[in-house]
C-alpha positions as CSV (number, residue, x, y, z in Angstrom):
1,M,-23.3,-21.6,-9.2
2,N,-24.7,-20.4,-6.5
3,Q,-24.8,-17.1,-4.4
4,Q,-22.3,-18.7,-1.5
5,T,-19.3,-19.8,-3.5
6,L,-19.3,-15.5,-4.8
7,L,-19.6,-14.5,-0.8
8,Q,-16.9,-17.7,-0.7
9,I,-14.7,-14.7,-3.0
10,L,-16.3,-12.4,-2.1
11,N,-14.6,-13.2,1.9
12,L,-11.0,-13.9,-0.2
13,A,-10.9,-11.0,-2.0
14,R,-11.8,-8.9,1.0
15,W,-8.1,-9.3,2.1
16,A,-6.9,-7.4,0.1
17,P,-4.2,-4.7,0.8
18,S,-5.5,-1.1,1.0
19,G,-3.6,2.0,2.4
20,D,-3.7,2.4,6.5
21,N,-6.6,0.0,6.0
22,T,-9.6,1.3,4.1
23,Q,-11.0,-0.6,2.5
24,P,-12.7,1.3,-0.4
25,W,-14.8,-1.0,-1.4
26,R,-18.7,-2.2,-1.1
27,F,-19.9,-5.7,-2.6
28,E,-23.0,-6.1,-4.5
29,I,-24.6,-9.5,-5.4
30,I,-26.1,-8.5,-8.5
31,N,-26.8,-12.6,-9.8
32,D,-25.4,-15.9,-10.0
33,A,-23.1,-14.5,-13.0
34,H,-22.7,-11.0,-11.6
35,I,-20.5,-8.9,-8.9
36,A,-20.7,-5.9,-8.2
37,I,-17.6,-3.4,-7.1
38,H,-18.7,0.0,-5.6
39,G,-15.2,1.4,-4.9
40,H,-15.0,4.8,-3.6
41,D,-11.3,7.2,-1.8
42,T,-10.2,9.3,0.8
43,R,-9.0,12.3,-1.4
44,K,-11.2,15.3,0.4
45,H,-9.7,14.1,4.5
46,V,-6.5,11.5,3.4
47,I,-3.6,14.0,2.0
48,Y,-1.8,10.5,1.0
49,D,-4.3,9.6,-2.1
50,F,-3.3,12.2,-4.1
51,D,-6.7,12.6,-6.2
52,G,-7.9,8.9,-5.6
53,R,-4.7,7.5,-6.3
54,A,-3.2,5.8,-3.9
55,S,-7.7,4.0,-3.3
56,Q,-7.8,3.3,-6.9
57,M,-4.5,1.0,-7.0
58,A,-6.2,-0.4,-4.3
59,H,-9.0,-1.3,-6.2
60,G,-6.8,-3.0,-8.9
61,A,-5.7,-5.7,-5.9
62,L,-8.7,-5.9,-5.1
63,L,-10.0,-6.9,-8.7
64,E,-7.1,-8.8,-9.0
65,T,-7.6,-10.9,-5.6
66,L,-11.1,-11.4,-6.6
67,R,-9.6,-13.0,-9.9
68,L,-7.5,-15.4,-8.3
69,A,-9.9,-16.6,-5.9
70,A,-12.3,-16.8,-8.4
71,T,-10.9,-20.0,-9.8
72,R,-10.3,-21.7,-6.8
73,F,-13.6,-22.1,-7.5
74,G,-13.3,-23.0,-11.3
75,L,-14.3,-19.6,-12.0
76,K,-13.3,-16.7,-14.2
77,A,-13.3,-13.3,-13.9
78,S,-13.5,-10.3,-15.7
79,W,-14.2,-7.1,-15.4
80,S,-15.5,-3.0,-16.4
81,I,-15.3,-0.2,-15.3
82,R,-19.2,0.6,-15.3
83,G,-19.9,4.3,-17.7
84,G,-21.0,7.4,-16.4
85,C,-20.1,6.7,-12.8
86,P,-17.1,9.4,-11.6
87,D,-13.6,8.5,-10.7
88,D,-13.5,9.5,-6.6
89,A,-17.1,6.7,-6.4
90,P,-16.2,3.6,-9.2
91,I,-18.3,0.8,-9.5
92,Y,-16.8,-2.3,-11.3
93,D,-19.1,-5.2,-13.2
94,V,-17.3,-7.7,-11.9
95,A,-18.7,-11.3,-14.5
96,L,-18.4,-14.7,-13.8
97,Q,-18.4,-17.9,-15.7
98,A,-17.3,-21.1,-15.7
99,A,-14.5,-22.5,-17.3
100,Q,-11.4,-25.3,-17.2
101,I,-8.8,-23.5,-15.4
102,Q,-7.2,-24.1,-12.4
103,E,-6.6,-22.3,-9.6
104,S,-3.2,-20.2,-9.1
105,P,-0.3,-20.7,-7.0
106,L,-0.8,-17.5,-5.7
107,A,-4.7,-17.6,-4.8
108,S,-2.9,-19.2,-0.6
109,Y,-0.7,-16.8,-0.4
110,I,-4.2,-14.3,-0.3
111,E,-5.2,-13.7,3.6
112,T,-0.9,-14.9,4.8
113,R,0.1,-11.3,2.9
114,S,0.5,-9.1,5.2
115,V,2.8,-6.0,5.7
116,Q,6.2,-6.2,8.1
117,R,6.8,-3.1,9.7
118,R,10.2,-4.6,10.8
119,P,13.4,-5.1,10.4
120,M,14.1,-8.0,8.1
121,R,17.4,-10.0,7.0
122,T,19.5,-8.3,4.7
123,T,20.3,-11.8,2.4
124,P,20.1,-10.3,-0.5
125,L,17.8,-11.6,-3.3
126,S,18.6,-14.6,-5.4
127,A,18.5,-14.5,-9.8
128,M,15.4,-16.8,-9.0
129,Q,13.9,-14.2,-7.2
130,K,14.4,-11.6,-9.0
131,E,12.9,-13.3,-12.5
132,A,10.2,-14.5,-10.9
133,L,9.5,-11.1,-8.7
134,A,9.9,-9.0,-12.8
135,T,7.9,-11.3,-14.4
136,S,4.8,-10.6,-11.8
137,V,4.1,-7.1,-12.9
138,G,3.9,-8.5,-16.5
139,N,4.7,-6.2,-18.8
140,S,4.2,-2.7,-18.9
141,Y,6.2,-2.5,-16.1
142,T,9.4,-3.0,-14.8
143,L,11.5,-3.2,-11.8
144,Q,14.0,-1.6,-9.7
145,F,16.2,-3.0,-7.1
146,L,18.2,-1.1,-5.1
147,E,20.1,-3.3,-3.2
148,S,23.6,-3.0,-2.2
149,F,24.3,-1.3,0.9
150,S,25.0,2.1,-1.3
151,D,21.3,1.8,-2.5
152,R,19.8,1.0,1.0
153,L,21.5,3.9,2.3
154,A,20.3,6.4,0.2
155,V,17.2,4.9,-0.2
156,A,16.9,5.3,4.4
157,R,18.2,8.8,4.6
158,L,15.2,9.5,2.1
159,L,13.3,8.1,3.9
160,W,14.9,10.2,7.4
161,D,14.1,13.1,5.6
162,N,10.2,11.2,3.9
163,A,9.0,10.9,7.8
164,H,9.9,14.1,9.3
165,L,7.7,15.5,6.6
166,R,5.1,12.6,7.8
167,L,5.2,13.7,11.0
168,T,5.8,17.8,11.1
169,C,2.5,17.8,8.6
170,P,-0.3,19.2,10.7
171,E,-2.9,18.0,7.5
172,A,-1.3,14.0,8.2
173,F,-1.7,14.4,12.0
174,E,-5.8,13.8,12.1
175,V,-4.5,11.0,9.6
176,H,-2.1,9.4,11.5
177,R,-4.4,9.8,14.3
178,E,-7.1,8.4,13.0
179,I,-5.7,4.9,11.7
180,I,-3.6,3.3,14.4
181,E,-5.8,1.2,16.6
182,W,-3.9,1.3,20.4
183,N,-3.3,-0.9,22.4
184,A,-3.7,-3.8,20.1
185,R,-2.0,-6.4,18.2
186,F,-4.7,-7.0,15.3
187,S,-7.4,-4.3,13.9
188,N,-10.5,-4.7,11.8
189,D,-10.5,-1.0,9.8
190,R,-7.4,-0.1,11.2
191,V,-3.7,-0.5,11.3
192,P,-3.1,-1.9,15.3
193,D,-0.4,0.4,17.0
194,Q,1.6,-3.1,17.8
195,A,2.6,-3.6,14.2
196,L,3.5,-0.7,13.6
197,G,7.2,-1.7,14.3
198,V,8.0,0.8,17.8
199,D,9.0,-0.6,20.8
200,P,6.3,-0.3,23.4
201,L,7.9,2.8,25.3
202,T,7.6,4.5,22.1
203,A,4.1,3.5,21.2
204,R,2.8,4.7,25.3
205,I,4.9,8.4,24.4
206,M,3.4,8.1,20.7
207,K,-0.6,7.6,21.6
208,W,0.1,10.0,24.6
209,V,1.4,13.2,21.8
210,M,-1.2,12.0,19.5
211,Q,-3.8,13.4,21.2
212,S,-3.5,16.8,19.9
213,W,-1.7,19.1,17.7
214,K,-0.9,20.9,19.8
215,R,1.2,17.5,21.6
216,V,3.0,16.9,18.3
217,A,4.0,21.0,17.8
218,F,5.8,20.8,20.8
219,F,7.3,17.3,21.8
220,N,8.3,17.6,18.0
221,R,9.6,21.1,18.3
222,Y,11.6,21.1,21.8
223,L,11.6,17.1,23.0
224,G,13.5,16.0,19.5
225,G,9.4,13.5,19.1
226,T,10.3,12.4,15.7
227,I,13.7,10.2,16.8
228,A,12.6,7.2,18.2
229,P,9.8,7.5,15.7
230,R,11.9,7.4,12.5
231,V,14.6,5.4,13.7
232,Q,12.3,2.3,14.9
233,M,10.1,2.8,12.3
234,D,11.6,4.1,9.4
235,F,15.7,4.4,9.2
236,V,16.5,0.9,10.6
237,P,14.0,-1.0,8.7
238,A,15.3,0.6,5.0
239,L,18.4,-0.5,6.0
240,R,17.6,-3.9,7.3
241,C,16.3,-5.3,4.2
242,A,17.1,-7.3,0.8
243,S,15.9,-4.4,-1.8
244,H,13.7,-1.9,-2.1
245,I,11.9,-2.6,-5.0
246,L,10.4,0.4,-7.9
247,I,7.4,-0.5,-9.8
248,R,7.9,2.2,-12.8
249,P,4.9,1.7,-15.8
250,K,6.3,2.1,-19.8
251,Q,4.1,4.3,-19.9
252,A,2.4,7.3,-17.7
253,P,-0.2,6.9,-15.8
254,S,-2.6,8.8,-16.5
255,S,-6.3,7.2,-15.7
256,L,-8.4,5.8,-13.0
257,Q,-8.1,2.8,-15.8
258,D,-4.0,2.8,-15.3
259,Y,-3.9,3.2,-11.5
260,V,-6.5,-0.2,-11.4
261,L,-4.1,-2.3,-13.8
262,A,-1.0,-0.9,-11.4
263,G,-3.2,-2.0,-8.3
264,I,-3.5,-5.2,-10.2
265,A,1.1,-5.3,-10.8
266,L,1.1,-4.4,-7.1
267,Q,-0.8,-6.7,-6.0
268,R,0.6,-9.2,-8.0
269,L,4.5,-9.5,-6.6
270,W,4.2,-9.3,-3.4
271,L,2.1,-11.8,-3.5
272,T,4.9,-13.6,-5.2
273,A,6.3,-12.4,-3.2
274,T,4.7,-13.9,-0.3
275,S,5.1,-17.6,-1.9
276,L,9.7,-17.8,-2.1
277,G,9.3,-17.3,1.7
278,L,9.5,-12.5,1.7
279,H,7.8,-9.9,3.3
280,L,7.2,-7.0,1.6
281,Q,6.5,-3.1,2.9
282,P,5.1,-0.3,1.0
283,E,6.5,3.0,1.3
284,M,4.5,5.0,-0.5
285,T,5.2,8.5,0.8
286,P,7.7,9.1,-1.1
287,L,6.4,8.5,-4.4
288,I,2.8,10.4,-2.9
289,F,4.9,13.6,-2.1
290,R,6.5,13.5,-5.5
291,W,2.8,13.1,-7.1
292,Y,2.5,16.7,-5.8
293,V,5.5,18.5,-6.5
294,R,5.3,17.3,-9.6
295,A,2.2,18.4,-10.5
296,E,2.6,22.0,-8.4
297,R,0.1,21.2,-5.9
298,P,0.3,21.6,-2.0
299,I,0.3,19.5,0.2
300,S,0.5,21.6,3.5
301,Q,-0.3,25.4,4.7
302,L,3.2,25.4,5.8
303,A,5.3,26.7,2.9
304,K,8.0,24.9,5.0
305,I,6.1,21.2,4.0
306,N,5.8,22.0,0.4
307,D,9.6,23.0,0.0
308,G,10.9,19.7,1.6
309,A,8.7,18.3,-0.2
310,A,10.1,19.0,-3.1
311,A,13.7,18.6,-1.8
312,L,12.9,15.3,-1.1
313,A,11.4,14.9,-4.4
314,G,14.7,15.5,-6.2
315,Q,16.6,13.1,-3.7
316,F,14.0,10.4,-4.6
317,E,15.3,11.4,-8.7
318,Q,18.3,11.9,-8.2
319,I,18.4,7.9,-5.9
320,V,17.8,7.0,-8.6
321,G,18.6,8.0,-11.4
322,A,15.6,8.8,-13.3
323,D,14.0,13.1,-14.3
324,K,11.0,14.3,-12.9
325,N,9.1,13.4,-15.6
326,T,9.9,9.1,-15.1
327,P,6.7,7.4,-13.4
328,Y,6.9,5.4,-10.5
329,A,3.5,3.4,-9.1
330,F,5.2,2.2,-6.2
331,F,7.7,1.4,-3.7
332,C,9.0,-0.9,-0.9
333,R,10.9,-2.7,0.7
334,V,11.4,-7.0,0.3
335,G,13.1,-9.6,3.0
336,S,12.8,-12.5,4.4
337,A,11.9,-12.2,8.1
338,S,9.6,-13.8,10.5
339,H,5.9,-14.1,10.0
340,P,4.2,-10.4,11.9
341,R,3.0,-11.3,15.1
342,S,0.7,-8.6,15.1
343,R,-1.6,-7.3,11.2
344,S,-4.4,-5.3,10.2
345,L,-6.8,-7.8,9.8
346,R,-10.1,-7.0,7.8
347,K,-14.0,-6.2,8.1
348,E,-16.0,-9.3,7.8
349,T,-17.1,-10.1,4.2
350,E,-21.0,-9.4,5.7
351,A,-20.6,-5.6,6.9
352,L,-18.8,-4.9,3.2
353,M,-22.5,-5.5,1.6
354,T,-24.4,-2.5,-0.1
355,A,-27.8,-2.5,1.5
């Protein structure tokens, strides 16, 4: 193998998913058989990155995508976490070696996998599709499907309440403002507004309102500013899908490696869904808010946000039939739909290389 091959592998690996397209990694080619992935997280300024877990799961998705990409070149990739690195800046050492290995069937879907935030068809998943999805995550995880109309309605109500917290939380405002690229169909490092799942008028209003928290607070309080986004981005899409899916670890994750492994499972689920002709949208905020609540950590300086999150955690647990200690790693919805015409892209490989 040579460095050109490694660059081709990284060019595919960079298409791994990450929260709000943050791409919390940089690549370093050590030699022809060794790549170092320099990870980082956004916990210090993004409330959704609780203890760096979302970023760590993105690292896992990247490592699995790299492994799948390597099979295209007849290479076996294995990784380890370099000792002595802090959890908020881990380094993953990836070793590659020639092997009698065929290209993974999932490798073909690395670049086509995307987020579908708009309503999907409610056509039920077939037994074959459910079996393939359940198998994809491996023996350390189980899947829970919420697919009946009453289940989807319950999740829609959960996401309606969740979105109100999200859109009225001042600590979330700067995150929302930073991650959207306005007047864009594609974005290399953010989420284009045309992929949000709202109509053009709502998008224009959102762009104007989100220029300051003062505008957001006024609009929410006096003009029902959260209603249109919640209907279009949360309630209707939650109803209009085939199923909501939860990934449940058999053992509660507690370490960096545990969340990396969960990220591998979620990427295999997502790629498998794509291979089955399905689309997927993550629905992680209720899980993240629940992480805060069960760790007895505040989300906001506003008591009403923290109280709302506690109620939301109880609502979630009632819907899924879980107790306070039941672990969940990923929450999403799936269904068939036309391919999104707008999506997040990625930074070029050269821009992701370390100095």
